[in-house]
N, CA, C and O atoms as a DFTB+ gen file, in Angstrom:
588 C
 N C O
     1  1       8.408     -16.952      -8.706
     2  2       9.816     -17.023      -9.120
     3  2      10.393     -15.580      -9.300
     4  3      11.547     -15.381      -8.921
     5  1       9.657     -14.542      -9.862
     6  2      10.149     -13.291      -9.552
     7  2      10.320     -12.669      -8.423
     8  3      11.190     -11.810      -8.279
     9  1       9.481     -13.045      -7.468
    10  2       9.657     -12.472      -5.912
    11  2      10.994     -13.115      -5.347
    12  3      11.687     -12.476      -4.555
    13  1      11.307     -14.249      -5.722
    14  2      12.772     -15.016      -5.161
    15  2      13.621     -14.177      -5.652
    16  3      14.424     -13.758      -4.819
    17  1      13.783     -13.617      -7.128
    18  2      14.623     -12.942      -7.406
    19  2      14.777     -11.378      -6.771
    20  3      15.763     -10.719      -6.439
    21  1      13.265     -11.096      -6.764
    22  2      13.566      -9.616      -6.223
    23  2      14.383      -9.679      -4.557
    24  3      15.161      -8.828      -4.125
    25  1      13.979     -10.797      -3.926
    26  2      14.178     -10.948      -2.630
    27  2      15.910     -11.210      -2.572
    28  3      16.563     -10.653      -1.689
    29  1      16.406     -11.879      -3.336
    30  2      17.871     -11.850      -3.496
    31  2      18.277     -10.606      -3.916
    32  3      18.972     -10.179      -2.995
    33  1      18.224      -9.659      -4.930
    34  2      18.700      -8.622      -4.994
    35  2      18.430      -7.836      -4.094
    36  3      19.278      -6.964      -3.906
    37  1      17.201      -7.817      -3.208
    38  2      17.189      -6.801      -2.118
    39  2      18.383      -7.263      -0.850
    40  3      18.922      -6.378      -0.185
    41  1      18.617      -8.345      -0.686
    42  2      19.546      -8.800       0.442
    43  2      20.960      -8.181      -0.256
    44  3      21.616      -7.323       0.334
    45  1      21.246      -8.567      -1.210
    46  2      22.394      -8.146      -1.813
    47  2      22.801      -6.704      -1.881
    48  3      23.958      -6.391      -1.600
    49  1      21.682      -5.578      -2.334
    50  2      21.788      -4.368      -2.022
    51  2      21.542      -3.704      -0.728
    52  3      21.868      -2.536      -0.516
    53  1      20.839      -4.629       0.314
    54  2      21.108      -4.036       1.511
    55  2      22.357      -4.577       2.538
    56  3      22.439      -4.430       3.758
    57  1      23.344      -5.290       1.560
    58  2      24.344      -5.639       2.465
    59  2      25.494      -4.514       1.819
    60  3      26.299      -3.834       2.456
    61  1      25.268      -4.570       0.269
    62  2      26.113      -3.295      -0.115
    63  2      25.979      -1.917       0.326
    64  3      26.980      -1.203       0.383
    65  1      24.771      -1.459       0.659
    66  2      24.386      -0.317       1.226
    67  2      25.097      -0.262       2.946
    68  3      25.741       0.660       3.445
    69  1      24.799      -1.271       3.421
    70  2      25.257      -1.289       4.959
    71  2      26.621      -1.407       4.769
    72  3      27.272      -0.871       5.666
    73  1      27.358      -2.009       3.767
    74  2      28.904      -1.930       4.095
    75  2      29.247      -0.585       3.677
    76  3      30.246      -0.059       4.168
    77  1      28.509       0.062       2.793
    78  2      29.102       1.391       2.671
    79  2      28.746       2.452       3.266
    80  3      29.105       3.551       2.842
    81  1      27.903       2.299       4.460
    82  2      27.370       3.195       5.446
    83  2      28.325       2.561       6.559
    84  3      28.537       3.542       7.272
    85  1      28.807       1.825       6.948
    86  2      29.615       1.117       7.949
    87  2      31.040       1.903       7.648
    88  3      31.642       2.592       8.471
    89  1      31.429       1.655       6.335
    90  2      32.521       2.107       6.142
    91  2      32.682       3.743       6.229
    92  3      33.830       4.166       6.371
    93  1      31.733       4.572       6.161
    94  2      31.684       6.096       6.413
    95  2      31.550       6.277       7.908
    96  3      32.156       7.231       8.397
    97  1      30.719       5.359       8.839
    98  2      30.377       5.980       9.908
    99  2      30.639       4.876      10.896
   100  3      30.146       5.032      12.013
   101  1      31.366       3.739      10.656
   102  2      31.701       2.738      11.658
   103  2      30.678       1.490      11.562
   104  3      29.591       1.565      10.989
   105  1      31.123       0.453      12.135
   106  2      30.081      -0.911      11.949
   107  2      29.211      -0.619      12.985
   108  3      28.036      -0.774      12.650
   109  1      29.389      -0.219      14.222
   110  2      28.367      -0.225      15.285
   111  2      27.523       0.918      15.134
   112  3      26.336       0.753      15.415
   113  1      27.895       2.041      14.747
   114  2      27.029       3.467      14.786
   115  2      26.160       2.737      13.498
   116  3      24.933       2.716      13.598
   117  1      26.742       2.201      12.414
   118  2      25.639       2.000      11.163
   119  2      24.679       0.857      11.586
   120  3      23.604       0.778      10.990
   121  1      25.006      -0.136      12.674
   122  2      24.221      -1.162      13.136
   123  2      22.941      -0.389      14.142
   124  3      21.742      -0.556      13.917
   125  1      23.427       0.369      15.136
   126  2      22.620       1.166      15.827
   127  2      21.737       2.041      14.860
   128  3      20.517       1.896      14.948
   129  1      22.189       2.840      14.045
   130  2      21.092       3.522      13.475
   131  2      20.381       2.915      12.392
   132  3      19.462       3.535      11.856
   133  1      20.751       1.619      11.961
   134  2      19.839       0.672      11.068
   135  2      18.896       0.253      12.079
   136  3      17.752       0.311      11.628
   137  1      18.942      -0.165      13.327
   138  2      17.907      -0.778      14.223
   139  2      17.278       0.606      14.841
   140  3      16.169       0.356      15.314
   141  1      17.590       1.806      14.967
   142  2      16.868       2.926      15.611
   143  2      15.752       3.104      14.507
   144  3      14.543       2.911      14.634
   145  1      16.558       3.583      13.227
   146  2      15.380       3.761      12.066
   147  2      14.218       2.803      11.827
   148  3      13.206       3.112      11.198
   149  1      14.483       1.431      12.466
   150  2      13.798       0.440      12.051
   151  2      12.432       0.421      13.276
   152  3      11.224       0.268      13.090
   153  1      13.250       0.655      14.609
   154  2      12.145       0.859      15.741
   155  2      11.308       2.310      15.410
   156  3      10.085       2.193      15.344
   157  1      11.806       3.483      15.228
   158  2      10.814       4.450      14.649
   159  2       9.966       4.221      13.605
   160  3       8.854       4.731      13.743
   161  1      10.172       3.563      12.534
   162  2       9.140       3.165      11.682
   163  2       8.199       2.464      12.155
   164  3       7.052       2.646      11.746
   165  1       8.512       1.415      13.217
   166  2       7.335       0.749      13.617
   167  2       6.504       1.462      14.621
   168  3       5.315       1.185      14.781
   169  1       7.143       2.405      15.317
   170  2       6.009       2.948      16.153
   171  2       5.224       3.937      15.081
   172  3       4.043       4.226      15.276
   173  1       5.812       4.340      14.159
   174  2       5.096       5.416      13.173
   175  2       3.771       4.326      12.536
   176  3       2.584       4.558      12.308
   177  1       4.430       3.342      12.422
   178  2       3.151       2.162      11.591
   179  2       1.948       2.186      12.596
   180  3       0.770       2.445      12.350
   181  1       2.591       1.820      13.906
   182  2       1.573       1.640      14.808
   183  2       0.524       2.969      14.931
   184  3      -0.680       2.843      14.704
   185  1       1.096       4.164      15.293
   186  2       0.541       5.427      15.277
   187  2      -0.706       5.412      13.801
   188  3      -1.932       5.382      13.908
   189  1      -0.035       5.438      12.735
   190  2      -0.967       5.789      11.733
   191  2      -1.935       4.531      11.441
   192  3      -3.019       4.599      10.862
   193  1      -1.316       3.347      11.968
   194  2      -2.431       2.370      11.967
   195  2      -3.739       2.392      12.723
   196  3      -4.869       2.098      12.334
   197  1      -3.215       2.906      14.158
   198  2      -4.544       3.280      14.997
   199  2      -5.768       4.218      14.132
   200  3      -6.942       3.962      13.866
   201  1      -4.801       5.540      13.809
   202  2      -5.663       6.771      13.104
   203  2      -6.306       6.317      12.078
   204  3      -7.332       6.917      11.761
   205  1      -5.816       4.970      11.171
   206  2      -6.463       4.537       9.883
   207  2      -7.875       3.578      10.564
   208  3      -8.949       3.601       9.963
   209  1      -7.745       2.957      11.556
   210  2      -8.868       2.221      12.213
   211  2      -9.704       3.147      12.490
   212  3     -10.822       2.796      12.115
   213  1      -9.708       4.024      12.901
   214  2     -10.814       5.186      13.295
   215  2     -11.376       5.622      12.019
   216  3     -12.572       5.896      11.910
   217  1     -10.492       5.699      10.986
   218  2     -11.016       6.443       9.554
   219  2     -11.838       5.569       8.976
   220  3     -12.870       5.861       8.372
   221  1     -11.291       4.234       9.189
   222  2     -11.971       2.896       8.408
   223  2     -13.585       2.933       9.058
   224  3     -14.610       2.958       8.377
   225  1     -13.505       2.929      10.643
   226  2     -14.725       2.899      11.190
   227  2     -15.668       4.230      10.798
   228  3     -16.859       4.128      10.501
   229  1     -15.218       5.004      10.829
   230  2     -16.398       6.152      10.357
   231  2     -16.803       6.168       9.131
   232  3     -17.881       6.678       8.826
   233  1     -15.609       5.344       7.839
   234  2     -16.654       5.709       6.630
   235  2     -17.289       4.573       6.614
   236  3     -18.151       4.539       5.736
   237  1     -17.167       3.292       7.468
   238  2     -18.301       2.137       7.612
   239  2     -19.641       2.701       8.225
   240  3     -20.792       2.353       7.960
   241  1     -19.278       3.491       8.957
   242  2     -20.770       3.962      10.096
   243  2     -21.481       4.821       9.042
   244  3     -22.709       4.760       9.101
   245  1     -20.864       5.755       7.912
   246  2     -21.651       6.181       6.941
   247  2     -22.020       5.673       5.885
   248  3     -22.733       6.234       5.053
   249  1     -21.533       4.461       5.805
   250  2     -22.031       3.513       4.607
   251  2     -21.343       3.964       3.559
   252  3     -22.076       4.009       2.572
   253  1     -19.986       4.405       3.288
   254  2     -19.337       4.593       2.502
   255  2     -18.282       3.348       2.280
   256  3     -17.925       2.650       3.229
   257  1     -17.825       3.140       0.945
   258  2     -16.886       2.315       0.717
   259  2     -15.368       2.918       0.774
   260  3     -14.990       3.767      -0.033
   261  1     -14.475       2.354       1.889
   262  2     -13.450       3.226       2.044
   263  2     -12.165       2.907       1.215
   264  3     -11.069       2.492       1.593
   265  1     -12.513       3.146       0.276
   266  2     -11.274       2.830      -1.060
   267  2     -10.094       3.333      -0.579
   268  3      -9.097       2.620      -0.470
   269  1     -10.112       4.616      -0.250
   270  2      -8.552       5.484       0.213
   271  2      -8.115       4.837       1.606
   272  3      -6.927       4.545       1.740
   273  1      -8.873       4.634       2.491
   274  2      -8.378       4.125       3.753
   275  2      -7.887       2.395       3.416
   276  3      -7.177       1.814       4.237
   277  1      -8.252       1.848       2.419
   278  2      -8.033       0.496       2.177
   279  2      -6.784       0.435       1.694
   280  3      -6.065      -0.510       2.018
   281  1      -6.285       1.532       0.760
   282  2      -5.240       1.476       0.047
   283  2      -3.945       2.217       1.076
   284  3      -2.795       1.793       0.953
   285  1      -4.197       3.110       1.869
   286  2      -3.640       3.384       3.151
   287  2      -3.183       2.277       4.062
   288  3      -2.173       2.288       4.764
   289  1      -3.993       1.412       3.956
   290  2      -4.041       0.185       5.057
   291  2      -3.015      -0.759       4.330
   292  3      -2.278      -1.411       5.069
   293  1      -2.873      -0.917       2.910
   294  2      -2.062      -1.733       2.020
   295  2      -0.810      -1.420       2.399
   296  3       0.061      -2.187       2.810
   297  1      -0.738       0.356       2.160
   298  2       0.884       0.774       2.018
   299  2       1.138       0.663       3.666
   300  3       2.280       0.288       3.929
   301  1       0.444       0.870       4.608
   302  2       0.925       0.542       6.114
   303  2       1.320      -0.886       6.292
   304  3       2.189      -1.377       7.012
   305  1       0.664      -1.314       5.648
   306  2       0.949      -3.164       5.719
   307  2       2.499      -3.317       5.189
   308  3       3.461      -3.781       5.802
   309  1       2.450      -2.901       4.154
   310  2       3.947      -3.071       3.171
   311  2       5.019      -2.407       4.262
   312  3       5.977      -3.064       4.668
   313  1       4.794      -1.201       4.645
   314  2       5.545      -0.491       5.184
   315  2       6.127      -1.194       6.756
   316  3       7.270      -0.880       7.087
   317  1       5.409      -2.032       7.586
   318  2       5.466      -2.616       8.357
   319  2       6.268      -3.869       8.345
   320  3       6.939      -4.224       9.314
   321  1       6.169      -4.655       7.019
   322  2       6.737      -5.744       6.746
   323  2       8.052      -5.467       6.297
   324  3       8.982      -6.258       6.454
   325  1       8.191      -3.964       5.541
   326  2       9.648      -3.728       5.085
   327  2      10.355      -3.382       6.685
   328  3      11.451      -3.905       6.890
   329  1       9.901      -2.734       7.525
   330  2      10.375      -2.363       8.731
   331  2      11.380      -3.380       9.619
   332  3      12.451      -3.223      10.205
   333  1      10.361      -4.628       9.382
   334  2      11.150      -5.838      10.139
   335  2      12.267      -6.242       9.568
   336  3      12.980      -6.974      10.253
   337  1      12.702      -5.906       8.253
   338  2      13.973      -6.589       7.445
   339  2      15.021      -5.528       8.144
   340  3      14.893      -4.321       7.944
   341  1      15.917      -5.985       8.858
   342  2      16.857      -5.481       8.940
   343  2      17.655      -4.729       7.607
   344  3      17.971      -5.466       6.673
   345  1      17.990      -3.210       7.522
   346  2      18.557      -2.688       6.471
   347  2      18.368      -1.530       6.103
   348  3      17.234      -1.203       6.454
   349  1      18.987      -0.554       5.466
   350  2      18.898       0.841       5.285
   351  2      17.567       1.116       4.168
   352  3      16.607       1.887       4.189
   353  1      18.062       0.036       3.172
   354  2      17.155       0.388       1.842
   355  2      15.764       0.168       2.256
   356  3      14.936       1.032       1.964
   357  1      15.359      -1.013       2.979
   358  2      14.216      -1.581       3.165
   359  2      13.296      -0.365       4.408
   360  3      12.084      -0.238       4.582
   361  1      14.199       0.198       4.931
   362  2      13.927       1.239       5.918
   363  2      13.469       2.677       5.393
   364  3      12.685       3.533       5.803
   365  1      14.215       2.562       4.434
   366  2      14.040       4.027       3.615
   367  2      12.798       3.944       2.699
   368  3      12.272       5.003       2.357
   369  1      12.317       2.832       2.299
   370  2      11.018       2.621       1.253
   371  2      10.229       2.656       2.321
   372  3       9.333       3.482       2.148
   373  1      10.130       1.741       4.082
   374  2       8.892       1.723       4.262
   375  2       8.602       3.272       4.998
   376  3       7.490       3.796       5.064
   377  1       9.845       3.845       5.513
   378  2       9.531       5.573       5.873
   379  2       8.952       6.180       4.599
   380  3       8.191       7.134       4.763
   381  1       9.168       5.821       3.502
   382  2       8.654       6.833       2.474
   383  2       6.898       6.113       2.131
   384  3       6.096       6.776       1.474
   385  1       6.639       5.127       2.523
   386  2       5.332       4.814       2.302
   387  2       4.541       5.121       3.657
   388  3       3.329       4.906       3.648
   389  1       5.132       5.603       4.803
   390  2       4.447       6.247       5.825
   391  2       4.136       7.653       5.563
   392  3       3.237       8.194       6.206
   393  1       4.766       8.259       4.723
   394  2       4.420       9.982       4.390
   395  2       2.938       9.785       3.591
   396  3       2.670       9.238       2.522
   397  1       2.103      10.476       4.589
   398  2       0.744      10.593       3.598
   399  2       0.385      11.361       2.707
   400  3      -0.756      11.298       2.248
   401  1       1.181      12.138       2.332
   402  2       1.176      13.150       0.754
   403  2       1.934      12.069      -0.051
   404  3       1.661      11.961      -1.246
   405  1       2.819      11.298       0.479
   406  2       3.295      10.561      -0.776
   407  2       2.549       9.369      -0.958
   408  3       2.820       8.735      -1.978
   409  1       1.618       8.887      -0.158
   410  2       0.614       7.726      -0.267
   411  2      -0.353       8.368      -1.346
   412  3      -0.632       7.773      -2.387
   413  1      -0.858       9.659      -1.017
   414  2      -1.668      10.029      -1.603
   415  2      -1.403      10.441      -3.199
   416  3      -2.323      10.420      -4.018
   417  1      -0.344      10.733      -3.466
   418  2      -0.043      10.971      -4.647
   419  2       0.369       9.353      -5.252
   420  3       0.047       9.090      -6.411
   421  1       0.860       8.639      -4.678
   422  2       0.981       7.117      -5.326
   423  2      -0.353       7.046      -5.591
   424  3      -0.641       7.146      -6.783
   425  1      -1.507       6.862      -4.600
   426  2      -2.697       6.403      -4.994
   427  2      -3.411       7.093      -6.283
   428  3      -4.093       6.396      -7.034
   429  1      -3.245       8.388      -6.497
   430  2      -3.721       9.257      -7.174
   431  2      -2.916       8.661      -8.932
   432  3      -3.615       8.553      -9.940
   433  1      -1.650       8.410      -8.923
   434  2      -0.865       7.886     -10.371
   435  2      -1.273       6.319     -10.204
   436  3      -1.171       5.662     -11.239
   437  1      -1.560       5.877      -9.459
   438  2      -2.187       4.652      -9.715
   439  2      -3.157       4.287     -10.271
   440  3      -3.253       3.342     -11.054
   441  1      -4.504       5.486      -9.677
   442  2      -5.703       5.259     -10.385
   443  2      -5.574       5.754     -11.985
   444  3      -6.048       5.272     -13.014
   445  1      -4.810       6.810     -11.768
   446  2      -4.804       7.286     -13.307
   447  2      -4.211       6.294     -14.351
   448  3      -4.568       6.197     -15.525
   449  1      -3.353       5.657     -13.792
   450  2      -2.754       4.538     -14.580
   451  2      -3.420       3.307     -14.902
   452  3      -3.383       2.767     -16.008
   453  1      -4.077       2.853     -13.811
   454  2      -4.621       1.634     -14.193
   455  2      -6.275       1.519     -13.689
   456  3      -6.882       0.449     -13.655
   457  1      -6.764       2.623     -13.374
   458  2      -8.206       2.783     -13.017
   459  2      -8.812       3.124     -14.252
   460  3      -8.183       3.514     -15.236
   461  1     -10.061       2.971     -14.190
   462  2     -11.484       3.095     -15.438
   463  2     -11.508       4.799     -15.305
   464  3     -11.547       5.300     -14.181
   465  1     -11.488       5.473     -16.273
   466  2     -11.879       7.008     -16.257
   467  2     -13.288       6.848     -16.000
   468  3     -14.061       6.216     -16.720
   469  1     -13.620       7.536     -14.792
   470  2     -15.109       7.892     -14.173
   471  2     -15.620       7.020     -13.527
   472  3     -16.760       7.163     -13.086
   473  1     -14.842       5.823     -13.303
   474  2     -15.405       4.748     -12.419
   475  2     -15.003       5.199     -11.019
   476  3     -14.029       5.906     -10.765
   477  1     -15.966       4.651     -10.051
   478  2     -15.340       4.297      -8.585
   479  2     -16.483       4.723      -8.096
   480  3     -17.562       4.813      -8.682
   481  1     -16.122       5.081      -6.598
   482  2     -16.981       5.699      -5.358
   483  2     -17.375       7.169      -5.373
   484  3     -16.563       8.015      -4.998
   485  1     -18.299       7.423      -5.692
   486  2     -18.352       9.047      -5.268
   487  2     -18.375       9.232      -3.752
   488  3     -19.108       8.568      -3.019
   489  1     -17.532      10.168      -3.328
   490  2     -17.308      10.366      -1.732
   491  2     -18.379      10.907      -1.152
   492  3     -18.664      10.880       0.045
   493  1     -18.965      11.400      -2.030
   494  2     -20.309      12.568      -1.439
   495  2     -21.473      11.670      -1.297
   496  3     -22.224      11.897      -0.349
   497  1     -21.721      10.762      -2.027
   498  2     -22.894       9.823      -2.456
   499  2     -22.860       8.580      -1.761
   500  3     -23.749       8.071      -1.078
   501  1     -21.438       8.058      -2.088
   502  2     -21.517       6.739      -1.762
   503  2     -21.822       5.864      -2.870
   504  3     -21.589       4.665      -2.722
   505  1     -22.343       6.311      -4.038
   506  2     -22.680       5.727      -5.414
   507  2     -21.509       5.117      -6.385
   508  3     -20.698       5.786      -7.025
   509  1     -21.610       3.703      -6.343
   510  2     -20.486       3.116      -7.075
   511  2     -20.801       3.221      -8.751
   512  3     -21.807       2.783      -9.311
   513  1     -19.889       3.782      -9.258
   514  2     -20.512       4.237     -10.633
   515  2     -19.988       2.996     -11.441
   516  3     -19.019       2.454     -10.909
   517  1     -20.355       2.522     -12.429
   518  2     -19.658       1.364     -13.437
   519  2     -20.614       0.795     -14.565
   520  3     -21.672       1.395     -14.752
   521  1     -20.404       0.006     -15.105
   522  2     -21.216      -0.511     -16.668
   523  2     -22.002      -1.616     -16.294
   524  3     -21.649      -2.304     -15.336
   525  1     -22.930      -1.848     -16.871
   526  2     -23.892      -3.048     -16.719
   527  2     -24.340      -3.489     -17.993
   528  3     -24.371      -2.743     -18.972
   529  1     -24.742      -4.861     -18.010
   530  2     -25.447      -5.389     -19.192
   531  2     -26.748      -6.089     -18.751
   532  3     -26.647      -7.049     -17.987
   533  1     -28.161      -5.617     -19.242
   534  2     -29.390      -6.071     -18.831
   535  2     -29.565      -7.303     -19.700
   536  3     -29.488      -7.270     -20.928
   537  1     -29.822      -8.474     -18.927
   538  2     -30.061      -9.433     -19.290
   539  2     -31.461      -9.916     -18.924
   540  3     -31.880      -9.883     -17.767
   541  1     -32.189     -10.382     -20.001
   542  2     -33.471     -11.369     -19.540
   543  2     -33.458     -12.526     -18.784
   544  3     -32.504     -13.303     -18.837
   545  1     -34.515     -12.734     -18.019
   546  2     -34.153     -14.107     -17.645
   547  2     -34.587     -15.286     -18.754
   548  3     -34.195     -16.414     -18.455
   549  1     -35.275     -15.174     -19.879
   550  2     -35.450     -16.220     -20.698
   551  2     -34.389     -16.325     -21.765
   552  3     -34.246     -17.310     -22.489
   553  1     -33.611     -15.157     -21.806
   554  2     -32.320     -15.285     -22.525
   555  2     -31.248     -16.201     -21.811
   556  3     -30.650     -17.119     -22.372
   557  1     -31.105     -15.851     -20.597
   558  2     -30.368     -16.409     -19.709
   559  2     -30.242     -18.158     -19.891
   560  3     -29.317     -18.945     -20.093
   561  1     -31.696     -18.257     -19.698
   562  2     -32.102     -19.681     -19.499
   563  2     -32.204     -20.535     -20.972
   564  3     -32.217     -21.765     -21.012
   565  1     -32.273     -19.683     -22.140
   566  2     -32.274     -20.357     -23.523
   567  2     -32.028     -19.593     -24.494
   568  3     -32.841     -19.049     -25.241
   569  1     -30.355     -19.512     -24.508
   570  2     -29.809     -18.596     -25.264
   571  2     -29.763     -18.688     -26.478
   572  3     -29.496     -19.802     -26.932
   573  1     -29.971     -17.714     -27.292
   574  2     -30.325     -17.809     -28.661
   575  2     -31.580     -18.023     -29.206
   576  3     -31.741     -18.167     -30.417
   577  1     -32.725     -18.062     -28.177
   578  2     -34.015     -18.235     -28.394
   579  2     -34.692     -16.892     -28.639
   580  3     -34.134     -15.973     -28.041
   581  1     -35.513     -16.622     -29.203
   582  2     -36.481     -15.420     -29.489
   583  2     -35.644     -14.582     -30.334
   584  3     -35.845     -13.385     -30.130
   585  1     -34.805     -14.827     -31.181
   586  2     -33.611     -14.221     -32.086
   587  2     -34.405     -14.456     -33.119
   588  3     -34.033     -14.179     -34.259
């Protein structure tokens, strides 16, 4: 339900921004610039996506978990989806997601906020850090036995 309301809000915002821009530069100039921004964005998504595929393949060949590349892929997918929608707001957000330095900042901010301290994949060794609990086989088969 939240996505429905967010979609309605985005449509209303896009119409309001388009109307403001069209009032300043004219309707046809605003329409042309809206489609031009979308076209440039789609070309950038395609170019960065091809580079991302190369980085994913290299990480897989080295036997590493490509977490950074997967986050970049999610950002590029979101940017591509936003570029499909006509409008200045969605194009602006999509173009922001195409800037590699901003994606890196977003990734580190999200990792600090939602990630577990010290957990993850070591990029040098490929070792996955984490917690575990050792369970003996007889404890799993007969809970409470032997205590």
